[in-house]
PyMOL Python script that loads the backbone (N, CA, C, O; Angstrom):
from pymol import cmd

cmd.read_pdbstr("""\
ATOM      1  N   MET A   1      11.202  -3.422  -4.771  1.00  0.00           N
ATOM      2  CA  MET A   1      10.969  -4.141  -3.549  1.00  0.00           C
ATOM      3  C   MET A   1      10.480  -5.554  -3.866  1.00  0.00           C
ATOM      4  O   MET A   1       9.361  -5.740  -4.344  1.00  0.00           O
ATOM      5  N   ALA A   2      11.293  -6.500  -3.607  1.00  0.00           N
ATOM      6  CA  ALA A   2      10.908  -7.892  -3.838  1.00  0.00           C
ATOM      7  C   ALA A   2      10.157  -8.401  -2.618  1.00  0.00           C
ATOM      8  O   ALA A   2      10.694  -8.449  -1.511  1.00  0.00           O
ATOM      9  N   ASN A   3       8.908  -8.778  -2.844  1.00  0.00           N
ATOM     10  CA  ASN A   3       8.102  -9.205  -1.711  1.00  0.00           C
ATOM     11  C   ASN A   3       7.067 -10.210  -2.180  1.00  0.00           C
ATOM     12  O   ASN A   3       6.316  -9.937  -3.117  1.00  0.00           O
ATOM     13  N   ASN A   4       7.019 -11.360  -1.543  1.00  0.00           N
ATOM     14  CA  ASN A   4       6.061 -12.392  -1.920  1.00  0.00           C
ATOM     15  C   ASN A   4       4.633 -12.034  -1.563  1.00  0.00           C
ATOM     16  O   ASN A   4       3.708 -12.653  -2.089  1.00  0.00           O
ATOM     17  N   ASN A   5       4.415 -11.066  -0.697  1.00  0.00           N
ATOM     18  CA  ASN A   5       3.077 -10.677  -0.281  1.00  0.00           C
ATOM     19  C   ASN A   5       2.473  -9.609  -1.185  1.00  0.00           C
ATOM     20  O   ASN A   5       1.348  -9.166  -0.952  1.00  0.00           O
ATOM     21  N   PHE A   6       3.204  -9.192  -2.210  1.00  0.00           N
ATOM     22  CA  PHE A   6       2.757  -8.090  -3.055  1.00  0.00           C
ATOM     23  C   PHE A   6       1.362  -8.285  -3.639  1.00  0.00           C
ATOM     24  O   PHE A   6       0.573  -7.341  -3.590  1.00  0.00           O
ATOM     25  N   PRO A   7       1.000  -9.461  -4.197  1.00  0.00           N
ATOM     26  CA  PRO A   7      -0.352  -9.612  -4.764  1.00  0.00           C
ATOM     27  C   PRO A   7      -1.449  -9.404  -3.723  1.00  0.00           C
ATOM     28  O   PRO A   7      -2.521  -8.898  -4.054  1.00  0.00           O
ATOM     29  N   ASN A   8      -1.202  -9.782  -2.485  1.00  0.00           N
ATOM     30  CA  ASN A   8      -2.197  -9.605  -1.431  1.00  0.00           C
ATOM     31  C   ASN A   8      -2.422  -8.140  -1.088  1.00  0.00           C
ATOM     32  O   ASN A   8      -3.452  -7.788  -0.513  1.00  0.00           O
ATOM     33  N   PHE A   9      -1.473  -7.290  -1.434  1.00  0.00           N
ATOM     34  CA  PHE A   9      -1.586  -5.864  -1.154  1.00  0.00           C
ATOM     35  C   PHE A   9      -2.801  -5.262  -1.844  1.00  0.00           C
ATOM     36  O   PHE A   9      -3.401  -4.314  -1.337  1.00  0.00           O
ATOM     37  N   PHE A  10      -3.165  -5.810  -2.997  1.00  0.00           N
ATOM     38  CA  PHE A  10      -4.242  -5.217  -3.775  1.00  0.00           C
ATOM     39  C   PHE A  10      -5.628  -5.676  -3.364  1.00  0.00           C
ATOM     40  O   PHE A  10      -6.614  -5.222  -3.944  1.00  0.00           O
ATOM     41  N   SER A  11      -5.736  -6.551  -2.392  1.00  0.00           N
ATOM     42  CA  SER A  11      -7.058  -6.880  -1.867  1.00  0.00           C
ATOM     43  C   SER A  11      -7.358  -5.886  -0.753  1.00  0.00           C
ATOM     44  O   SER A  11      -6.578  -5.750   0.190  1.00  0.00           O
ATOM     45  N   ALA A  12      -8.466  -5.205  -0.860  1.00  0.00           N
ATOM     46  CA  ALA A  12      -8.802  -4.133   0.077  1.00  0.00           C
ATOM     47  C   ALA A  12      -8.957  -4.682   1.491  1.00  0.00           C
ATOM     48  O   ALA A  12      -9.625  -5.695   1.698  1.00  0.00           O
ATOM     49  N   PRO A  13      -8.337  -4.011   2.464  1.00  0.00           N
ATOM     50  CA  PRO A  13      -8.490  -4.446   3.848  1.00  0.00           C
ATOM     51  C   PRO A  13      -9.934  -4.274   4.308  1.00  0.00           C
ATOM     52  O   PRO A  13     -10.639  -3.378   3.844  1.00  0.00           O
ATOM     53  N   THR A  14     -10.362  -5.129   5.214  1.00  0.00           N
ATOM     54  CA  THR A  14     -11.738  -5.061   5.697  1.00  0.00           C
ATOM     55  C   THR A  14     -11.899  -4.041   6.810  1.00  0.00           C
ATOM     56  O   THR A  14     -12.991  -3.512   7.012  1.00  0.00           O
ATOM     57  N   ASP A  15     -10.825  -3.760   7.533  1.00  0.00           N
ATOM     58  CA  ASP A  15     -10.870  -2.774   8.613  1.00  0.00           C
ATOM     59  C   ASP A  15      -9.446  -2.324   8.940  1.00  0.00           C
ATOM     60  O   ASP A  15      -8.484  -2.770   8.314  1.00  0.00           O
ATOM     61  N   LYS A  16      -9.324  -1.440   9.924  1.00  0.00           N
ATOM     62  CA  LYS A  16      -8.012  -0.894  10.268  1.00  0.00           C
ATOM     63  C   LYS A  16      -7.047  -1.992  10.717  1.00  0.00           C
ATOM     64  O   LYS A  16      -5.877  -1.983  10.335  1.00  0.00           O
ATOM     65  N   ALA A  17      -7.530  -2.933  11.521  1.00  0.00           N
ATOM     66  CA  ALA A  17      -6.668  -4.017  12.000  1.00  0.00           C
ATOM     67  C   ALA A  17      -6.160  -4.856  10.828  1.00  0.00           C
ATOM     68  O   ALA A  17      -4.995  -5.253  10.801  1.00  0.00           O
ATOM     69  N   ASP A  18      -7.038  -5.124   9.865  1.00  0.00           N
ATOM     70  CA  ASP A  18      -6.645  -5.887   8.683  1.00  0.00           C
ATOM     71  C   ASP A  18      -5.615  -5.109   7.869  1.00  0.00           C
ATOM     72  O   ASP A  18      -4.645  -5.684   7.376  1.00  0.00           O
ATOM     73  N   ALA A  19      -5.826  -3.807   7.730  1.00  0.00           N
ATOM     74  CA  ALA A  19      -4.885  -2.961   6.983  1.00  0.00           C
ATOM     75  C   ALA A  19      -3.514  -2.966   7.657  1.00  0.00           C
ATOM     76  O   ALA A  19      -2.487  -3.072   6.987  1.00  0.00           O
ATOM     77  N   GLU A  20      -3.505  -2.852   8.981  1.00  0.00           N
ATOM     78  CA  GLU A  20      -2.237  -2.856   9.709  1.00  0.00           C
ATOM     79  C   GLU A  20      -1.536  -4.208   9.581  1.00  0.00           C
ATOM     80  O   GLU A  20      -0.313  -4.265   9.455  1.00  0.00           O
ATOM     81  N   LYS A  21      -2.299  -5.282   9.614  1.00  0.00           N
ATOM     82  CA  LYS A  21      -1.737  -6.627   9.475  1.00  0.00           C
ATOM     83  C   LYS A  21      -1.103  -6.798   8.094  1.00  0.00           C
ATOM     84  O   LYS A  21       0.003  -7.326   7.975  1.00  0.00           O
ATOM     85  N   LYS A  22      -1.810  -6.346   7.044  1.00  0.00           N
ATOM     86  CA  LYS A  22      -1.279  -6.455   5.682  1.00  0.00           C
ATOM     87  C   LYS A  22      -0.032  -5.595   5.506  1.00  0.00           C
ATOM     88  O   LYS A  22       0.937  -6.021   4.878  1.00  0.00           O
ATOM     89  N   ALA A  23      -0.056  -4.388   6.059  1.00  0.00           N
ATOM     90  CA  ALA A  23       1.109  -3.508   5.958  1.00  0.00           C
ATOM     91  C   ALA A  23       2.303  -4.124   6.676  1.00  0.00           C
ATOM     92  O   ALA A  23       3.423  -4.093   6.168  1.00  0.00           O
ATOM     93  N   SER A  24       2.063  -4.677   7.843  1.00  0.00           N
ATOM     94  CA  SER A  24       3.136  -5.317   8.607  1.00  0.00           C
ATOM     95  C   SER A  24       3.740  -6.489   7.844  1.00  0.00           C
ATOM     96  O   SER A  24       4.957  -6.676   7.842  1.00  0.00           O
ATOM     97  N   LYS A  25       2.879  -7.281   7.195  1.00  0.00           N
ATOM     98  CA  LYS A  25       3.354  -8.417   6.403  1.00  0.00           C
ATOM     99  C   LYS A  25       4.240  -7.944   5.251  1.00  0.00           C
ATOM    100  O   LYS A  25       5.289  -8.528   4.982  1.00  0.00           O
ATOM    101  N   LEU A  26       3.807  -6.884   4.580  1.00  0.00           N
ATOM    102  CA  LEU A  26       4.594  -6.354   3.466  1.00  0.00           C
ATOM    103  C   LEU A  26       5.939  -5.830   3.951  1.00  0.00           C
ATOM    104  O   LEU A  26       6.978  -6.115   3.354  1.00  0.00           O
ATOM    105  N   ILE A  27       5.913  -5.068   5.030  1.00  0.00           N
ATOM    106  CA  ILE A  27       7.137  -4.461   5.548  1.00  0.00           C
ATOM    107  C   ILE A  27       8.114  -5.521   6.039  1.00  0.00           C
ATOM    108  O   ILE A  27       9.326  -5.369   5.882  1.00  0.00           O
ATOM    109  N   SER A  28       7.599  -6.590   6.631  1.00  0.00           N
ATOM    110  CA  SER A  28       8.488  -7.639   7.145  1.00  0.00           C
ATOM    111  C   SER A  28       9.264  -8.331   6.027  1.00  0.00           C
ATOM    112  O   SER A  28      10.308  -8.931   6.283  1.00  0.00           O
ATOM    113  N   GLY A  29       8.775  -8.258   4.807  1.00  0.00           N
ATOM    114  CA  GLY A  29       9.462  -8.878   3.680  1.00  0.00           C
ATOM    115  C   GLY A  29      10.538  -8.009   3.057  1.00  0.00           C
ATOM    116  O   GLY A  29      11.221  -8.443   2.129  1.00  0.00           O
ATOM    117  N   LEU A  30      10.698  -6.795   3.548  1.00  0.00           N
ATOM    118  CA  LEU A  30      11.693  -5.882   2.992  1.00  0.00           C
ATOM    119  C   LEU A  30      13.055  -6.101   3.634  1.00  0.00           C
ATOM    120  O   LEU A  30      13.147  -6.503   4.794  1.00  0.00           O
ATOM    121  N   ASN A  31      14.114  -5.833   2.872  1.00  0.00           N
ATOM    122  CA  ASN A  31      15.445  -5.875   3.475  1.00  0.00           C
ATOM    123  C   ASN A  31      15.710  -4.531   4.162  1.00  0.00           C
ATOM    124  O   ASN A  31      14.905  -3.608   4.036  1.00  0.00           O
ATOM    125  N   ALA A  32      16.811  -4.413   4.875  1.00  0.00           N
ATOM    126  CA  ALA A  32      17.102  -3.217   5.674  1.00  0.00           C
ATOM    127  C   ALA A  32      17.136  -1.945   4.827  1.00  0.00           C
ATOM    128  O   ALA A  32      16.593  -0.917   5.231  1.00  0.00           O
ATOM    129  N   ASP A  33      17.770  -2.009   3.655  1.00  0.00           N
ATOM    130  CA  ASP A  33      17.844  -0.826   2.792  1.00  0.00           C
ATOM    131  C   ASP A  33      16.459  -0.406   2.309  1.00  0.00           C
ATOM    132  O   ASP A  33      16.152   0.785   2.248  1.00  0.00           O
ATOM    133  N   GLU A  34      15.622  -1.387   1.964  1.00  0.00           N
ATOM    134  CA  GLU A  34      14.266  -1.082   1.508  1.00  0.00           C
ATOM    135  C   GLU A  34      13.439  -0.475   2.636  1.00  0.00           C
ATOM    136  O   GLU A  34      12.637   0.428   2.400  1.00  0.00           O
ATOM    137  N   LYS A  35      13.627  -0.963   3.855  1.00  0.00           N
ATOM    138  CA  LYS A  35      12.914  -0.401   5.009  1.00  0.00           C
ATOM    139  C   LYS A  35      13.332   1.048   5.242  1.00  0.00           C
ATOM    140  O   LYS A  35      12.493   1.902   5.530  1.00  0.00           O
ATOM    141  N   ASP A  36      14.642   1.327   5.116  1.00  0.00           N
ATOM    142  CA  ASP A  36      15.132   2.700   5.265  1.00  0.00           C
ATOM    143  C   ASP A  36      14.540   3.605   4.192  1.00  0.00           C
ATOM    144  O   ASP A  36      14.126   4.729   4.474  1.00  0.00           O
ATOM    145  N   GLU A  37      14.503   3.106   2.961  1.00  0.00           N
ATOM    146  CA  GLU A  37      13.945   3.884   1.850  1.00  0.00           C
ATOM    147  C   GLU A  37      12.457   4.151   2.076  1.00  0.00           C
ATOM    148  O   GLU A  37      11.979   5.263   1.849  1.00  0.00           O
ATOM    149  N   LEU A  38      11.737   3.136   2.519  1.00  0.00           N
ATOM    150  CA  LEU A  38      10.314   3.294   2.803  1.00  0.00           C
ATOM    151  C   LEU A  38      10.097   4.320   3.905  1.00  0.00           C
ATOM    152  O   LEU A  38       9.211   5.169   3.797  1.00  0.00           O
ATOM    153  N   GLN A  39      10.894   4.252   4.959  1.00  0.00           N
ATOM    154  CA  GLN A  39      10.764   5.200   6.066  1.00  0.00           C
ATOM    155  C   GLN A  39      11.027   6.625   5.590  1.00  0.00           C
ATOM    156  O   GLN A  39      10.353   7.562   6.016  1.00  0.00           O
ATOM    157  N   GLU A  40      12.009   6.785   4.706  1.00  0.00           N
ATOM    158  CA  GLU A  40      12.322   8.106   4.158  1.00  0.00           C
ATOM    159  C   GLU A  40      11.142   8.648   3.353  1.00  0.00           C
ATOM    160  O   GLU A  40      10.789   9.821   3.472  1.00  0.00           O
ATOM    161  N   ILE A  41      10.539   7.796   2.542  1.00  0.00           N
ATOM    162  CA  ILE A  41       9.389   8.210   1.731  1.00  0.00           C
ATOM    163  C   ILE A  41       8.201   8.551   2.620  1.00  0.00           C
ATOM    164  O   ILE A  41       7.549   9.578   2.430  1.00  0.00           O
ATOM    165  N   LEU A  42       7.920   7.681   3.599  1.00  0.00           N
ATOM    166  CA  LEU A  42       6.766   7.913   4.470  1.00  0.00           C
ATOM    167  C   LEU A  42       6.947   9.145   5.350  1.00  0.00           C
ATOM    168  O   LEU A  42       5.966   9.719   5.823  1.00  0.00           O
ATOM    169  N   GLY A  43       8.186   9.551   5.568  1.00  0.00           N
ATOM    170  CA  GLY A  43       8.455  10.736   6.365  1.00  0.00           C
ATOM    171  C   GLY A  43       8.325  12.031   5.572  1.00  0.00           C
ATOM    172  O   GLY A  43       8.435  13.115   6.143  1.00  0.00           O
ATOM    173  N   ASP A  44       8.095  11.936   4.281  1.00  0.00           N
ATOM    174  CA  ASP A  44       8.010  13.115   3.417  1.00  0.00           C
ATOM    175  C   ASP A  44       6.593  13.237   2.858  1.00  0.00           C
ATOM    176  O   ASP A  44       6.228  12.529   1.920  1.00  0.00           O
ATOM    177  N   ARG A  45       5.802  14.132   3.433  1.00  0.00           N
ATOM    178  CA  ARG A  45       4.398  14.307   3.025  1.00  0.00           C
ATOM    179  C   ARG A  45       4.263  14.662   1.546  1.00  0.00           C
ATOM    180  O   ARG A  45       3.317  14.222   0.892  1.00  0.00           O
ATOM    181  N   ASP A  46       5.190  15.446   1.016  1.00  0.00           N
ATOM    182  CA  ASP A  46       5.111  15.818  -0.398  1.00  0.00           C
ATOM    183  C   ASP A  46       5.237  14.588  -1.295  1.00  0.00           C
ATOM    184  O   ASP A  46       4.529  14.469  -2.295  1.00  0.00           O
ATOM    185  N   LYS A  47       6.141  13.672  -0.935  1.00  0.00           N
ATOM    186  CA  LYS A  47       6.295  12.440  -1.720  1.00  0.00           C
ATOM    187  C   LYS A  47       5.035  11.583  -1.624  1.00  0.00           C
ATOM    188  O   LYS A  47       4.579  11.025  -2.622  1.00  0.00           O
ATOM    189  N   ILE A  48       4.483  11.484  -0.430  1.00  0.00           N
ATOM    190  CA  ILE A  48       3.261  10.692  -0.246  1.00  0.00           C
ATOM    191  C   ILE A  48       2.134  11.262  -1.095  1.00  0.00           C
ATOM    192  O   ILE A  48       1.449  10.521  -1.800  1.00  0.00           O
ATOM    193  N   ASN A  49       1.941  12.564  -1.031  1.00  0.00           N
ATOM    194  CA  ASN A  49       0.871  13.195  -1.803  1.00  0.00           C
ATOM    195  C   ASN A  49       1.086  13.042  -3.302  1.00  0.00           C
ATOM    196  O   ASN A  49       0.128  12.852  -4.051  1.00  0.00           O
ATOM    197  N   ALA A  50       2.342  13.124  -3.744  1.00  0.00           N
ATOM    198  CA  ALA A  50       2.636  12.957  -5.171  1.00  0.00           C
ATOM    199  C   ALA A  50       2.274  11.549  -5.631  1.00  0.00           C
ATOM    200  O   ALA A  50       1.696  11.370  -6.702  1.00  0.00           O
ATOM    201  N   VAL A  51       2.614  10.562  -4.825  1.00  0.00           N
ATOM    202  CA  VAL A  51       2.291   9.175  -5.185  1.00  0.00           C
ATOM    203  C   VAL A  51       0.786   8.963  -5.184  1.00  0.00           C
ATOM    204  O   VAL A  51       0.238   8.408  -6.137  1.00  0.00           O
ATOM    205  N   LEU A  52       0.113   9.396  -4.132  1.00  0.00           N
ATOM    206  CA  LEU A  52      -1.325   9.161  -4.013  1.00  0.00           C
ATOM    207  C   LEU A  52      -2.143   9.909  -5.059  1.00  0.00           C
ATOM    208  O   LEU A  52      -3.241   9.478  -5.411  1.00  0.00           O
ATOM    209  N   SER A  53      -1.621  11.019  -5.554  1.00  0.00           N
ATOM    210  CA  SER A  53      -2.375  11.781  -6.546  1.00  0.00           C
ATOM    211  C   SER A  53      -2.035  11.374  -7.980  1.00  0.00           C
ATOM    212  O   SER A  53      -2.608  11.913  -8.927  1.00  0.00           O
ATOM    213  N   SER A  54      -1.117  10.438  -8.147  1.00  0.00           N
ATOM    214  CA  SER A  54      -0.759   9.994  -9.494  1.00  0.00           C
ATOM    215  C   SER A  54      -1.931   9.258 -10.130  1.00  0.00           C
ATOM    216  O   SER A  54      -2.729   8.641  -9.424  1.00  0.00           O
ATOM    217  N   PRO A  55      -2.045   9.315 -11.455  1.00  0.00           N
ATOM    218  CA  PRO A  55      -3.135   8.610 -12.138  1.00  0.00           C
ATOM    219  C   PRO A  55      -3.160   7.111 -11.827  1.00  0.00           C
ATOM    220  O   PRO A  55      -4.234   6.528 -11.674  1.00  0.00           O
ATOM    221  N   ALA A  56      -1.990   6.492 -11.734  1.00  0.00           N
ATOM    222  CA  ALA A  56      -1.943   5.052 -11.444  1.00  0.00           C
ATOM    223  C   ALA A  56      -2.506   4.753 -10.060  1.00  0.00           C
ATOM    224  O   ALA A  56      -3.273   3.806  -9.892  1.00  0.00           O
ATOM    225  N   ALA A  57      -2.129   5.555  -9.074  1.00  0.00           N
ATOM    226  CA  ALA A  57      -2.639   5.343  -7.713  1.00  0.00           C
ATOM    227  C   ALA A  57      -4.138   5.593  -7.652  1.00  0.00           C
ATOM    228  O   ALA A  57      -4.865   4.860  -6.981  1.00  0.00           O
ATOM    229  N   GLN A  58      -4.601   6.617  -8.345  1.00  0.00           N
ATOM    230  CA  GLN A  58      -6.036   6.912  -8.360  1.00  0.00           C
ATOM    231  C   GLN A  58      -6.821   5.746  -8.954  1.00  0.00           C
ATOM    232  O   GLN A  58      -7.880   5.375  -8.448  1.00  0.00           O
ATOM    233  N   LYS A  59      -6.298   5.182 -10.019  1.00  0.00           N
ATOM    234  CA  LYS A  59      -6.969   4.052 -10.672  1.00  0.00           C
ATOM    235  C   LYS A  59      -7.041   2.846  -9.726  1.00  0.00           C
ATOM    236  O   LYS A  59      -8.079   2.192  -9.621  1.00  0.00           O
ATOM    237  N   ILE A  60      -5.936   2.560  -9.043  1.00  0.00           N
ATOM    238  CA  ILE A  60      -5.911   1.443  -8.093  1.00  0.00           C
ATOM    239  C   ILE A  60      -6.881   1.694  -6.948  1.00  0.00           C
ATOM    240  O   ILE A  60      -7.626   0.795  -6.557  1.00  0.00           O
ATOM    241  N   MET A  61      -6.878   2.909  -6.406  1.00  0.00           N
ATOM    242  CA  MET A  61      -7.775   3.216  -5.286  1.00  0.00           C
ATOM    243  C   MET A  61      -9.235   3.124  -5.705  1.00  0.00           C
ATOM    244  O   MET A  61     -10.067   2.642  -4.937  1.00  0.00           O
ATOM    245  N   GLU A  62      -9.557   3.577  -6.910  1.00  0.00           N
ATOM    246  CA  GLU A  62     -10.935   3.466  -7.396  1.00  0.00           C
ATOM    247  C   GLU A  62     -11.335   2.003  -7.537  1.00  0.00           C
ATOM    248  O   GLU A  62     -12.451   1.619  -7.187  1.00  0.00           O
ATOM    249  N   LYS A  63     -10.419   1.194  -8.049  1.00  0.00           N
ATOM    250  CA  LYS A  63     -10.705  -0.231  -8.213  1.00  0.00           C
ATOM    251  C   LYS A  63     -10.899  -0.897  -6.853  1.00  0.00           C
ATOM    252  O   LYS A  63     -11.834  -1.678  -6.676  1.00  0.00           O
ATOM    253  N   LEU A  64     -10.036  -0.599  -5.902  1.00  0.00           N
ATOM    254  CA  LEU A  64     -10.160  -1.172  -4.563  1.00  0.00           C
ATOM    255  C   LEU A  64     -11.429  -0.700  -3.876  1.00  0.00           C
ATOM    256  O   LEU A  64     -12.095  -1.481  -3.196  1.00  0.00           O
ATOM    257  N   ASN A  65     -11.764   0.548  -4.046  1.00  0.00           N
ATOM    258  CA  ASN A  65     -12.978   1.080  -3.428  1.00  0.00           C
ATOM    259  C   ASN A  65     -14.203   0.389  -4.005  1.00  0.00           C
ATOM    260  O   ASN A  65     -15.149   0.098  -3.273  1.00  0.00           O
ATOM    261  N   GLY A  66     -14.200   0.121  -5.309  1.00  0.00           N
ATOM    262  CA  GLY A  66     -15.309  -0.591  -5.937  1.00  0.00           C
ATOM    263  C   GLY A  66     -15.447  -2.002  -5.397  1.00  0.00           C
ATOM    264  O   GLY A  66     -16.560  -2.469  -5.156  1.00  0.00           O
ATOM    265  N   LYS A  67     -14.320  -2.689  -5.204  1.00  0.00           N
ATOM    266  CA  LYS A  67     -14.358  -4.048  -4.653  1.00  0.00           C
ATOM    267  C   LYS A  67     -14.864  -4.014  -3.219  1.00  0.00           C
ATOM    268  O   LYS A  67     -15.640  -4.876  -2.807  1.00  0.00           O
ATOM    269  N   LYS A  68     -14.427  -3.029  -2.470  1.00  0.00           N
ATOM    270  CA  LYS A  68     -14.830  -2.912  -1.071  1.00  0.00           C
ATOM    271  C   LYS A  68     -16.332  -2.687  -0.962  1.00  0.00           C
ATOM    272  O   LYS A  68     -16.976  -3.193  -0.043  1.00  0.00           O
ATOM    273  N   ASN A  69     -16.885  -1.931  -1.894  1.00  0.00           N
ATOM    274  CA  ASN A  69     -18.314  -1.630  -1.871  1.00  0.00           C
ATOM    275  C   ASN A  69     -19.145  -2.669  -2.617  1.00  0.00           C
ATOM    276  O   ASN A  69     -20.354  -2.498  -2.776  1.00  0.00           O
ATOM    277  N   GLY A  70     -18.512  -3.737  -3.073  1.00  0.00           N
ATOM    278  CA  GLY A  70     -19.223  -4.817  -3.738  1.00  0.00           C
ATOM    279  C   GLY A  70     -19.579  -4.564  -5.182  1.00  0.00           C
ATOM    280  O   GLY A  70     -20.451  -5.236  -5.732  1.00  0.00           O
ATOM    281  N   HIS A  71     -18.918  -3.606  -5.808  1.00  0.00           N
ATOM    282  CA  HIS A  71     -19.232  -3.274  -7.198  1.00  0.00           C
ATOM    283  C   HIS A  71     -18.466  -4.103  -8.204  1.00  0.00           C
ATOM    284  O   HIS A  71     -18.796  -4.069  -9.390  1.00  0.00           O
ATOM    285  N   GLN A  72     -17.453  -4.851  -7.781  1.00  0.00           N
ATOM    286  CA  GLN A  72     -16.674  -5.631  -8.749  1.00  0.00           C
ATOM    287  C   GLN A  72     -16.478  -7.022  -8.275  1.00  0.00           C
ATOM    288  O   GLN A  72     -15.845  -7.825  -8.960  1.00  0.00           O
TER     289      GLN A  72
END
""", "prot")
cmd.dss("prot")
cmd.show_as("cartoon", "prot")
cmd.util.cbc("prot")
cmd.orient("prot")
């Protein structure tokens, strides 16, 4: 997924509205095929859980959580 907003994705949202705004910005940068692929993935709970439980995702979430709590 080629997207100019990708680096901003890793800054933790401050609240739900901020998270929705960032997600919308990322999605708007996708082409039609990428949007279809994303919708397919988001519609499959098993795929979502597999991604979120991966070591890479866990590491990113821990890092973001630390930044959100002022630890980094």
